Legacy VTK file of the C-alpha trace (Angstrom):
# vtk DataFile Version 3.0
C-alpha trace
ASCII
DATASET POLYDATA
POINTS 520 float
32.617 7.497 109.471
36.354 7.642 108.771
37.502 5.681 105.783
39.936 3.856 107.389
37.947 2.873 110.504
35.506 1.351 107.917
38.398 -0.281 106.222
39.655 -1.805 109.333
36.522 -3.153 110.104
35.226 -4.375 106.675
38.808 -6.189 106.874
37.952 -7.675 110.431
34.686 -8.836 109.428
36.072 -10.638 105.908
38.727 -12.166 108.684
36.062 -13.378 110.697
34.452 -15.146 107.899
37.449 -16.246 106.408
38.444 -18.199 109.453
34.883 -19.564 110.638
34.796 -20.667 106.742
38.253 -22.759 107.313
36.694 -23.545 110.837
34.206 -25.777 108.972
36.442 -26.752 106.385
38.761 -28.110 109.132
36.020 -29.653 111.085
34.576 -31.827 108.168
36.576 -34.570 107.645
36.024 -36.509 103.950
32.889 -38.395 104.939
33.642 -40.451 101.469
36.316 -42.268 103.785
34.207 -42.675 106.665
32.522 -46.011 107.844
28.510 -45.447 108.160
27.699 -47.032 111.541
23.811 -48.688 111.925
24.247 -47.796 115.609
23.619 -45.185 117.637
26.196 -43.061 118.045
28.318 -43.613 121.650
27.224 -40.699 123.381
27.148 -40.796 127.403
24.511 -40.023 128.696
22.406 -41.553 125.986
20.486 -38.562 124.871
18.664 -40.797 122.884
17.536 -40.256 118.829
13.235 -38.549 119.066
13.570 -36.912 122.704
11.816 -33.976 123.798
13.664 -31.163 125.451
12.073 -28.340 127.017
13.539 -25.045 125.175
15.439 -22.993 128.465
17.046 -26.400 129.366
21.260 -26.089 129.885
23.420 -27.457 127.169
22.935 -31.798 126.581
27.173 -31.932 126.748
28.127 -35.679 126.252
31.333 -37.638 126.477
32.530 -40.413 123.930
34.395 -43.528 124.575
38.252 -43.583 125.669
38.671 -45.059 121.749
38.337 -41.780 120.422
40.743 -39.634 119.520
38.997 -36.666 117.783
35.686 -35.730 117.380
33.729 -34.049 114.450
30.687 -32.482 115.336
28.123 -30.642 113.648
24.313 -29.248 115.271
21.937 -27.177 113.973
18.572 -26.147 113.823
16.787 -24.105 111.165
17.672 -20.884 113.314
21.609 -21.455 113.945
24.414 -23.895 113.188
27.772 -24.934 114.478
30.610 -26.954 113.682
33.542 -27.828 115.503
36.384 -30.309 116.368
37.291 -31.926 119.365
38.039 -34.535 121.519
35.891 -37.007 123.419
34.631 -34.432 125.837
31.758 -32.691 123.922
29.868 -29.213 125.652
28.015 -26.273 123.282
28.753 -22.532 124.762
25.646 -21.382 126.355
24.882 -18.652 124.666
24.795 -20.391 121.676
22.504 -23.263 122.626
20.126 -20.339 124.202
19.956 -19.161 120.283
19.678 -22.962 119.249
16.903 -23.838 121.383
14.850 -20.522 121.226
15.034 -20.361 117.618
13.547 -24.195 117.497
11.412 -23.149 119.557
9.628 -20.039 117.983
9.887 -21.908 114.647
8.652 -25.666 116.209
11.710 -27.398 115.188
14.349 -29.942 116.321
18.071 -29.769 116.634
19.953 -32.278 114.645
23.340 -33.493 116.488
25.639 -35.213 113.322
28.663 -36.762 114.614
32.028 -38.465 113.180
34.937 -39.776 114.956
38.046 -40.972 114.744
39.775 -44.089 116.520
43.082 -44.971 117.552
43.500 -47.020 114.283
43.166 -43.444 112.637
39.751 -44.681 110.810
36.592 -42.843 110.819
32.841 -43.593 112.154
30.375 -41.604 111.043
26.533 -42.279 112.794
22.888 -41.436 111.962
22.165 -38.087 112.815
20.415 -37.498 116.842
17.066 -35.250 116.262
16.046 -33.892 119.652
12.706 -32.284 119.962
12.864 -28.844 121.063
9.206 -28.203 122.825
7.529 -24.540 123.236
6.627 -25.704 126.925
9.011 -24.169 129.260
10.403 -26.016 132.273
10.545 -24.422 136.043
13.918 -22.610 136.476
15.158 -24.831 139.429
15.838 -28.123 140.443
16.597 -29.091 144.424
17.592 -32.596 145.728
19.369 -34.068 148.523
23.018 -35.934 147.622
23.110 -38.825 149.674
25.505 -41.619 150.001
23.480 -45.001 149.856
25.189 -46.076 152.270
25.595 -46.342 156.221
27.600 -43.412 155.781
24.899 -41.343 154.944
24.753 -39.094 157.649
28.535 -38.061 157.252
27.722 -36.272 154.652
23.875 -34.636 153.442
23.131 -31.818 151.619
20.316 -30.357 149.702
21.238 -28.468 146.871
19.607 -26.368 144.241
20.256 -26.209 140.265
19.443 -24.014 137.464
18.266 -26.499 134.945
18.631 -23.298 132.156
22.700 -23.357 132.751
24.948 -25.408 135.564
24.851 -23.259 138.167
24.024 -25.189 141.480
23.838 -23.966 145.519
24.162 -25.686 148.589
21.306 -25.013 151.153
21.798 -27.117 153.995
24.613 -28.778 155.000
24.666 -31.350 157.846
28.612 -30.626 158.435
27.465 -27.656 159.912
24.639 -29.196 161.756
26.393 -31.830 163.985
25.842 -34.506 161.058
22.066 -34.365 162.023
19.989 -36.328 159.363
17.198 -34.088 157.927
14.427 -35.252 156.129
13.027 -35.217 152.885
11.988 -31.165 151.673
8.610 -29.842 150.332
8.076 -26.525 149.416
4.642 -24.894 149.224
3.932 -24.251 145.952
6.961 -24.527 144.223
8.697 -21.982 146.571
11.567 -23.285 148.020
11.561 -19.986 150.490
8.753 -21.791 152.108
9.440 -25.286 153.311
9.491 -27.395 156.163
12.160 -30.655 157.086
12.700 -32.903 160.355
15.614 -33.258 161.886
16.447 -36.393 162.987
18.505 -37.859 165.676
20.397 -36.359 167.728
18.226 -32.996 167.715
14.926 -33.578 167.235
12.447 -30.970 166.068
11.394 -29.140 162.708
12.526 -26.084 160.536
10.107 -24.136 159.197
11.369 -21.471 156.576
9.488 -18.454 155.520
10.684 -15.387 153.667
14.577 -14.695 155.120
14.095 -16.642 158.532
13.705 -19.784 160.072
11.678 -20.918 163.108
12.065 -24.332 164.608
8.902 -26.203 166.285
9.099 -29.565 168.281
5.809 -31.536 168.447
5.420 -32.555 172.242
5.823 -36.239 173.198
3.100 -38.562 172.613
2.449 -39.782 176.330
1.605 -36.312 177.439
0.075 -35.141 173.916
-2.473 -38.042 173.206
-2.896 -39.023 176.987
-6.833 -39.069 176.383
-6.434 -41.765 173.689
-6.190 -45.136 173.684
-2.769 -46.816 174.164
-2.798 -48.519 170.463
-3.004 -44.738 169.321
-0.305 -43.462 171.402
1.990 -43.028 168.674
5.507 -40.953 168.500
4.885 -38.036 166.814
7.196 -36.409 164.140
6.803 -34.499 160.913
8.423 -37.287 158.176
6.941 -37.345 154.480
4.903 -34.037 153.691
2.441 -32.225 151.447
1.609 -28.655 151.629
-2.030 -27.332 150.634
-2.403 -25.752 147.237
-3.718 -22.926 149.766
-0.473 -22.447 151.757
-2.306 -22.871 155.155
-1.842 -26.408 155.996
0.323 -29.274 155.835
-0.159 -32.935 156.059
2.362 -34.963 157.362
2.795 -38.985 157.650
4.206 -39.641 161.592
6.216 -42.554 160.736
8.281 -45.344 162.687
10.698 -46.741 160.477
12.397 -50.226 160.815
16.007 -50.199 158.615
17.588 -53.770 157.623
19.684 -53.354 155.325
19.735 -54.675 152.027
20.447 -57.427 149.207
22.988 -57.764 146.885
23.211 -53.746 146.475
20.097 -53.575 144.098
16.937 -55.176 145.904
16.562 -52.982 148.857
14.525 -54.042 151.996
16.159 -51.434 154.535
12.653 -49.460 155.787
9.234 -50.708 156.686
6.756 -48.064 158.097
6.062 -50.410 161.180
3.820 -47.931 162.326
2.433 -44.819 160.374
-0.444 -41.783 160.486
-1.358 -38.967 159.254
-1.740 -35.730 161.225
-2.765 -32.228 159.725
-0.191 -28.908 160.885
-1.574 -25.055 160.291
1.660 -22.895 160.413
-0.105 -20.101 161.378
-1.165 -21.187 164.527
1.190 -23.443 165.352
-0.762 -26.265 165.399
-1.626 -29.803 164.954
-4.874 -32.291 164.152
-5.111 -35.743 164.247
-8.004 -36.426 161.785
-10.255 -39.571 162.939
-10.471 -41.455 159.679
-6.071 -41.021 159.377
-5.154 -41.916 162.942
-6.780 -45.029 163.280
-5.324 -48.405 165.592
-6.455 -50.483 162.034
-4.719 -49.185 159.274
-0.701 -47.864 158.227
-1.478 -44.485 156.505
1.423 -42.889 154.460
2.554 -40.799 151.630
0.001 -37.771 152.013
-0.843 -36.008 148.333
-3.123 -33.577 147.768
-5.376 -33.032 144.510
-4.354 -30.124 142.944
-7.797 -28.085 143.920
-7.148 -29.222 147.782
-10.537 -31.200 147.987
-9.166 -34.640 148.007
-6.487 -35.680 150.125
-4.598 -38.860 148.339
-1.929 -41.316 150.536
-1.162 -45.014 150.877
-2.630 -47.031 153.482
-2.146 -51.435 154.388
-3.866 -52.806 157.368
-1.813 -53.327 160.667
-0.156 -56.491 160.723
-1.664 -59.122 162.392
-0.404 -60.953 165.009
-0.715 -64.106 162.731
2.053 -62.652 160.243
4.478 -61.611 163.070
4.073 -65.143 163.965
4.632 -66.540 160.405
7.660 -64.335 159.384
9.211 -63.276 162.512
12.106 -61.255 160.403
11.425 -58.173 159.431
13.072 -58.929 156.033
10.480 -61.663 155.503
7.332 -59.798 156.998
7.605 -57.008 154.853
7.386 -58.763 151.434
3.906 -59.479 152.751
2.958 -55.780 153.023
0.976 -54.137 150.296
-0.376 -50.787 150.560
-3.479 -49.649 148.907
-3.918 -46.313 147.416
-6.822 -43.772 148.923
-8.054 -40.614 148.905
-10.291 -38.873 151.553
-12.528 -35.485 151.477
-11.076 -32.305 152.687
-13.176 -29.151 153.316
-9.976 -25.812 153.446
-12.851 -23.434 154.948
-12.927 -25.510 158.705
-9.388 -27.701 157.992
-11.333 -30.899 158.326
-11.514 -33.839 156.826
-14.445 -36.411 155.885
-15.462 -39.223 158.055
-14.302 -42.384 155.903
-11.763 -42.640 153.186
-12.315 -43.751 149.444
-9.515 -46.424 148.154
-8.815 -45.898 144.755
-6.874 -48.751 143.856
-6.678 -51.760 145.354
-3.672 -53.743 146.268
-2.802 -57.098 144.945
-0.185 -60.158 145.000
2.381 -58.028 142.966
1.058 -54.360 143.369
1.755 -51.836 146.102
1.513 -48.620 145.640
3.724 -45.223 146.966
4.339 -41.645 146.374
1.059 -40.514 145.139
1.616 -37.003 142.110
-1.262 -35.555 141.262
-1.259 -33.657 138.005
-1.861 -29.865 137.672
-5.011 -31.015 135.624
-6.467 -32.854 138.790
-7.359 -35.668 136.364
-3.715 -37.672 136.212
-1.888 -39.181 139.138
1.416 -40.706 138.905
2.540 -43.170 141.510
5.275 -45.717 142.129
3.953 -48.917 141.668
6.511 -52.120 143.593
6.040 -55.548 144.485
5.156 -54.830 148.629
6.281 -52.379 150.804
5.595 -48.555 151.052
8.748 -47.390 150.533
10.034 -47.716 146.759
13.508 -48.944 146.580
13.174 -52.181 145.293
15.097 -52.666 141.561
10.915 -53.847 140.460
9.391 -50.134 141.579
7.819 -49.012 138.323
5.880 -45.852 137.854
2.454 -45.769 136.669
0.035 -43.495 135.666
-3.916 -43.307 136.380
-6.577 -41.513 134.816
-8.559 -40.793 137.771
-11.562 -40.196 135.450
-11.327 -43.935 134.809
-9.773 -45.609 137.147
-9.081 -48.827 135.131
-8.844 -52.645 135.566
-5.576 -52.975 135.200
-4.421 -55.160 131.948
-1.034 -55.143 132.060
1.979 -53.569 131.274
0.926 -52.156 127.863
-1.923 -50.735 129.539
0.273 -48.109 131.653
1.718 -44.709 129.527
4.363 -44.158 132.247
5.848 -47.398 130.788
8.457 -45.206 128.758
9.681 -43.846 131.806
11.207 -47.317 133.459
13.625 -49.470 132.856
14.496 -53.126 134.828
16.434 -51.096 137.860
13.898 -48.363 140.627
11.797 -45.727 139.311
10.605 -43.350 142.077
10.604 -40.233 143.841
9.095 -38.163 140.828
7.310 -34.775 140.415
4.961 -32.535 137.761
6.364 -29.480 136.736
4.154 -26.010 137.537
2.581 -26.657 133.843
2.160 -30.282 134.018
3.996 -30.548 130.967
7.280 -32.072 132.618
8.185 -34.891 134.932
11.060 -35.379 137.088
11.849 -38.508 138.778
14.740 -41.171 139.995
15.856 -43.992 138.469
18.802 -46.486 139.216
18.764 -47.579 135.469
22.337 -46.462 134.733
24.327 -48.705 137.202
21.559 -50.404 139.599
22.979 -48.233 142.433
22.904 -44.652 142.416
19.556 -42.602 141.745
20.053 -39.487 139.254
16.964 -37.354 137.891
15.462 -37.726 134.749
13.283 -35.741 132.953
10.603 -36.314 130.419
7.673 -34.484 128.361
3.789 -35.478 129.109
1.409 -34.301 126.325
-1.361 -34.874 128.223
-1.910 -38.728 127.952
1.320 -39.778 127.825
5.441 -39.537 127.908
8.518 -38.853 126.022
11.892 -40.669 126.347
12.971 -39.144 129.972
16.731 -37.814 129.621
19.139 -37.388 132.478
19.913 -34.215 134.312
22.513 -32.288 131.726
25.653 -31.459 133.571
28.728 -29.470 132.617
30.735 -32.535 132.109
29.482 -34.989 130.079
31.683 -37.580 132.200
30.274 -36.153 135.164
27.769 -39.695 136.003
30.842 -41.457 135.520
32.401 -40.282 138.426
29.437 -39.233 140.773
29.093 -41.439 144.071
26.075 -40.077 145.483
22.041 -40.281 144.923
19.565 -37.675 144.072
17.866 -37.877 146.153
13.886 -37.047 145.834
14.303 -34.359 142.679
11.772 -31.500 143.048
10.799 -28.842 140.827
11.482 -25.202 142.173
9.714 -22.008 140.488
12.003 -19.566 142.566
15.567 -19.743 143.556
16.011 -20.293 146.971
17.629 -17.474 149.780
17.919 -20.397 152.170
21.564 -20.913 153.153
23.890 -23.878 155.584
24.673 -20.669 158.013
20.747 -20.050 158.656
19.874 -23.950 158.784
22.579 -24.495 161.358
21.754 -21.175 163.340
17.867 -22.492 163.178
18.815 -25.897 164.313
20.652 -24.803 167.612
17.776 -22.310 168.296
15.173 -22.473 170.785
11.918 -24.610 169.509
8.716 -23.380 169.751
5.814 -25.702 171.426
2.856 -26.910 168.650
-0.182 -27.636 170.121
-2.229 -30.651 169.296
-5.483 -30.113 169.121
LINES 1 521
520 0 1 2 3 4 5 6 7 8 9 10 11 12 13 14 15 16 17 18 19 20 21 22 23 24 25 26 27 28 29 30 31 32 33 34 35 36 37 38 39 40 41 42 43 44 45 46 47 48 49 50 51 52 53 54 55 56 57 58 59 60 61 62 63 64 65 66 67 68 69 70 71 72 73 74 75 76 77 78 79 80 81 82 83 84 85 86 87 88 89 90 91 92 93 94 95 96 97 98 99 100 101 102 103 104 105 106 107 108 109 110 111 112 113 114 115 116 117 118 119 120 121 122 123 124 125 126 127 128 129 130 131 132 133 134 135 136 137 138 139 140 141 142 143 144 145 146 147 148 149 150 151 152 153 154 155 156 157 158 159 160 161 162 163 164 165 166 167 168 169 170 171 172 173 174 175 176 177 178 179 180 181 182 183 184 185 186 187 188 189 190 191 192 193 194 195 196 197 198 199 200 201 202 203 204 205 206 207 208 209 210 211 212 213 214 215 216 217 218 219 220 221 222 223 224 225 226 227 228 229 230 231 232 233 234 235 236 237 238 239 240 241 242 243 244 245 246 247 248 249 250 251 252 253 254 255 256 257 258 259 260 261 262 263 264 265 266 267 268 269 270 271 272 273 274 275 276 277 278 279 280 281 282 283 284 285 286 287 288 289 290 291 292 293 294 295 296 297 298 299 300 301 302 303 304 305 306 307 308 309 310 311 312 313 314 315 316 317 318 319 320 321 322 323 324 325 326 327 328 329 330 331 332 333 334 335 336 337 338 339 340 341 342 343 344 345 346 347 348 349 350 351 352 353 354 355 356 357 358 359 360 361 362 363 364 365 366 367 368 369 370 371 372 373 374 375 376 377 378 379 380 381 382 383 384 385 386 387 388 389 390 391 392 393 394 395 396 397 398 399 400 401 402 403 404 405 406 407 408 409 410 411 412 413 414 415 416 417 418 419 420 421 422 423 424 425 426 427 428 429 430 431 432 433 434 435 436 437 438 439 440 441 442 443 444 445 446 447 448 449 450 451 452 453 454 455 456 457 458 459 460 461 462 463 464 465 466 467 468 469 470 471 472 473 474 475 476 477 478 479 480 481 482 483 484 485 486 487 488 489 490 491 492 493 494 495 496 497 498 499 500 501 502 503 504 505 506 507 508 509 510 511 512 513 514 515 516 517 518 519
């Protein structure tokens, strides 16, 4: 090698070393002059000490109070470290963060965050270190959610978005701006594959869109009067696709078909806005474009909703309640009152995937009681645990009292109060709901209104097979994102592979001719 080139390279490395050393010194104020605080560091979002995080999660960027003029930050693990000086917004470079987390994963290590801030008065305050436990279990690489305005303007701006959890890349999959302001229903994927999903289009354009491969197919159920003419009048309910669950085989989708009553809300917190006044469960075969009405799930005696398959596909879990009696209607003519007296049991029914048929009888897993109504069951991949929402009444978990509850299906317990719920660490004094397991069962994502009681945000927590770690909110590129966000993250769902769906594809699918569905 040329001696001059070698000398220049050596000088460059030395200069880089000096720069790094000076930066480290300049970023380290005189800690002897800093006032030690016993309070946790005032970071927002509050990524707490002892929180478990996946090694492939995006950086946990945060912001500090307006009173902070300057912050001195040191973040380290046994594999990497970085010290820097910044303002109130703190962000970690993506490449450095990956080295930090992957190295910590390999060594079963923790990430330690040390923070010292200078206030407007010029004084220094240092805080106890924050330790984030890096888990060797990966999280699914993508998350999808509907962004909605929790007001009457929900139909004006409604989007289904996809976010990469390993960085901050986000894309819009479906937008109702290209669909005439149409409301579309909750999204559900075939085994975490966002390229195979089905959504229902509410008025002004009835029908449903099946996304499969690189295409989209519009299908439409016939009118109940025509399709169900052979049934008694009490069973001729409107047919539509609402809350869905894909069978693990990918060959079936269980849907509930609901008539929803909308009643507004009280004090912006205790929602009374949805009531399943009529709800049953149907089974759809996408390949045959055929719907069947299982006798045990299409009844005049019960309302059935929230279908969810066991991981082996042998059971369909769901929630049900007896039809509202004339006496109840007479006693509570207003829906806002009546809904407070409706409670749903957790049930299940056996299913034979080979024939596509259900058993004749339903098993009750958890019986509702005063102050306990169940909704949104989600079976863990181990087929043993089930996470569901428990609220005071009704089947739509919008209430501020809504909590998550973990059930061990092998030992259905006689409940012994709140201390017996392993999911208590996930709950707050606001609503928790819309939860989903990761593919490996080590992570759960759920919606919570804990920040302000208005907007649902996505939180993630570790599951070790028996209990949960502290939940943390979905990281954003800007630590102040959630301070200015004005939309709810509805139904956060893990995705294993990036979707190829585009807003234009969905809009063209909506305008395409609808193919008929046969009712068997």
